[in-house]
N, C-alpha and C positions, 0 to 999 in steps of 0.2 A: 504494500500500500504506500502510495506517495506521501511524503511528509506534508502535513497541513491539509490532508484530504478532508472534505466536508466543511471547510471554512471558506468564507468568501474572501477573495484576494483583497488585501489592504485593510481588513477589518480585524482588530484584535478581538479576542474572545469576550473580554469584559464589555466592550462597546456593543457587541452583538447582543449579549444578554441584557444589557441595559435597554436597548431598543425593543427587545421582546417584552420586557417587563412594562415598558411604557405603553406598548400596543395592547397588552393584556389589561392594563389599568384603564386605558381609553375605552376598550370594549366593555369592561364592567361598568364604567361610568355611563356609557351609552345605553346599556341594558337597563340600568337604574332609571335613567332619564325617560326612556320609552315607557317603563312601567308607570312612572309618575304622570307622564303626559296622558296615558290611557285612563287614569283615574280622575283627571280633571274634567270639569264641565264647562261648556261654552254656551252662552245664550245670545240670541239675536232677535230683534223685533222687526215687523213690517207693518205696513198700513197705518203708520203713525202710532204704532204701539198696540194695536188691537189684536195682533197675533204675535206670540212670543214662543220661540222654540229653544229647547235646551238639549244639547247633544254631549256625548262623552267623547273623550279622546279616541275611543275605538270606533267613532262614527255611528254610535247607536243613539237613536232618538230617545231621550230620557223623559222629557216633559213637553207638553204642548198646551199653551194657555190661549184661549180664544175669548175675547170680550164679547158678551152677548150682542152688543150693538153691531158687531161685524157679521152676524148671521142674518142674511137677507135671503129668504127663500126664492126671491126673484132673480138673485144674482149669485148663485152658488159658485160660478166660475171665478169671480173676484176673490172669494174666500179661499178657494183652492190655490189661486195664484199667490195670495199672501202667505199661505202655509208653506208652499214650495219656496218662496223667497226667504222666509225666516229660517227654514231648515238649511237651505243652501248657504246662507250667510253665516250661520252658526258652524257649519262644516268648514267653511273657508277660514273662520277664526281659529278652529282647532288645527287646521293644516298650517296656517301661518305661524302659530305658536310653536308647533312641532318643528317647523323648518328653522325658525329663529333660535330655538333652544339647541338643536343639533349643530347649527352653524357656530354658535358660541362655544360649544363643547369641542368641536373639531378645528376651530380656527379657520373655517371656510374651506377645509379640504373636502374634496368630493370622494367619499369613501363608499358610495353606493355599490360599486362593483366588487367591493371586498367582503361584503356580507357583514360589515360591522354596524 
Protein backbone atom coordinates (compact mmCIF):
# COMPACT_ATOMS: atom_id res chain seq x y z
CA UNK A 1 0.00 0.00 0.00
CA UNK A 2 1.36 3.41 -0.92
CA UNK A 3 2.34 5.79 1.83
CA UNK A 4 -0.48 8.20 2.65
CA UNK A 5 -3.13 6.05 0.97
CA UNK A 6 -6.65 7.22 1.80
CA UNK A 7 -5.67 10.81 2.50
CA UNK A 8 -6.37 13.78 0.36
CA UNK A 9 -3.18 15.31 -1.00
CA UNK A 10 -2.07 18.42 0.82
CA UNK A 11 -4.41 17.95 3.79
CA UNK A 12 -3.17 16.98 7.19
CA UNK A 13 -5.18 14.44 9.13
CA UNK A 14 -6.06 16.96 11.85
CA UNK A 15 -7.46 19.47 9.40
CA UNK A 16 -9.50 16.80 7.65
CA UNK A 17 -11.01 15.60 10.96
CA UNK A 18 -11.79 19.20 11.92
CA UNK A 19 -13.67 19.71 8.65
CA UNK A 20 -15.63 16.49 9.22
CA UNK A 21 -16.54 17.58 12.76
CA UNK A 22 -17.67 20.98 11.48
CA UNK A 23 -19.81 19.36 8.78
CA UNK A 24 -21.36 16.99 11.32
CA UNK A 25 -22.15 19.90 13.66
CA UNK A 26 -23.70 21.86 10.79
CA UNK A 27 -25.82 18.85 9.86
CA UNK A 28 -27.00 18.44 13.47
CA UNK A 29 -27.78 22.16 13.67
CA UNK A 30 -29.74 21.98 10.41
CA UNK A 31 -31.78 18.99 11.61
CA UNK A 32 -32.58 20.81 14.86
CA UNK A 33 -33.58 23.94 12.91
CA UNK A 34 -35.80 21.90 10.58
CA UNK A 35 -37.58 20.34 13.56
CA UNK A 36 -38.08 23.75 15.15
CA UNK A 37 -39.40 25.20 11.88
CA UNK A 38 -41.88 22.33 11.49
CA UNK A 39 -43.30 23.07 14.96
CA UNK A 40 -43.81 26.78 14.30
CA UNK A 41 -47.11 28.21 13.14
CA UNK A 42 -47.69 30.95 10.58
CA UNK A 43 -50.86 32.97 10.13
CA UNK A 44 -52.09 35.19 7.32
CA UNK A 45 -55.33 37.02 6.64
CA UNK A 46 -57.20 38.02 3.50
CA UNK A 47 -60.29 40.02 2.64
CA UNK A 48 -59.34 42.75 5.08
CA UNK A 49 -59.00 40.22 7.88
CA UNK A 50 -62.31 38.37 7.47
CA UNK A 51 -60.46 35.11 6.70
CA UNK A 52 -57.41 34.01 8.68
CA UNK A 53 -55.45 30.82 8.03
CA UNK A 54 -52.82 29.27 10.28
CA UNK A 55 -50.42 26.65 8.95
CA UNK A 56 -47.57 24.70 10.50
CA UNK A 57 -44.03 24.58 9.21
CA UNK A 58 -45.00 21.17 7.79
CA UNK A 59 -47.49 22.97 5.52
CA UNK A 60 -50.50 21.58 7.37
CA UNK A 61 -53.55 23.80 7.76
CA UNK A 62 -53.99 24.07 11.53
CA UNK A 63 -56.77 26.62 11.85
CA UNK A 64 -59.14 28.58 9.66
CA UNK A 65 -61.18 31.49 11.00
CA UNK A 66 -63.96 32.98 8.90
CA UNK A 67 -65.81 36.08 10.05
CA UNK A 68 -69.55 35.40 9.63
CA UNK A 69 -69.83 38.65 7.68
CA UNK A 70 -67.71 37.02 4.94
CA UNK A 71 -70.31 34.33 4.37
CA UNK A 72 -72.54 35.47 1.53
CA UNK A 73 -74.57 32.61 0.01
CA UNK A 74 -74.80 34.65 -3.18
CA UNK A 75 -71.02 34.94 -3.51
CA UNK A 76 -69.41 31.68 -2.37
CA UNK A 77 -66.63 32.13 -4.92
CA UNK A 78 -65.36 35.25 -3.15
CA UNK A 79 -65.13 33.35 0.15
CA UNK A 80 -63.31 30.50 -1.56
CA UNK A 81 -60.83 32.95 -3.09
CA UNK A 82 -60.19 34.57 0.29
CA UNK A 83 -59.56 31.18 1.90
CA UNK A 84 -57.12 30.17 -0.83
CA UNK A 85 -55.34 33.54 -0.58
CA UNK A 86 -54.98 33.34 3.20
CA UNK A 87 -53.70 29.74 3.14
CA UNK A 88 -51.24 30.47 0.34
CA UNK A 89 -49.90 33.56 2.11
CA UNK A 90 -49.41 31.60 5.34
CA UNK A 91 -47.55 28.90 3.37
CA UNK A 92 -45.32 31.55 1.78
CA UNK A 93 -44.56 32.93 5.25
CA UNK A 94 -43.51 29.45 6.41
CA UNK A 95 -41.31 28.96 3.32
CA UNK A 96 -39.69 32.39 3.68
CA UNK A 97 -38.92 31.79 7.36
CA UNK A 98 -37.43 28.37 6.57
CA UNK A 99 -35.28 29.78 3.75
CA UNK A 100 -34.04 32.68 5.90
CA UNK A 101 -33.29 30.41 8.85
CA UNK A 102 -31.35 27.92 6.74
CA UNK A 103 -29.46 30.69 4.96
CA UNK A 104 -28.37 32.17 8.28
CA UNK A 105 -27.23 28.73 9.44
CA UNK A 106 -25.26 27.88 6.29
CA UNK A 107 -23.93 31.35 5.59
CA UNK A 108 -25.61 31.34 2.19
CA UNK A 109 -24.06 28.08 1.00
CA UNK A 110 -26.25 26.05 -1.35
CA UNK A 111 -26.18 22.62 0.28
CA UNK A 112 -29.39 21.27 -1.24
CA UNK A 113 -27.55 18.68 -3.32
CA UNK A 114 -25.61 17.38 -0.34
CA UNK A 115 -28.61 16.11 1.58
CA UNK A 116 -27.86 18.38 4.52
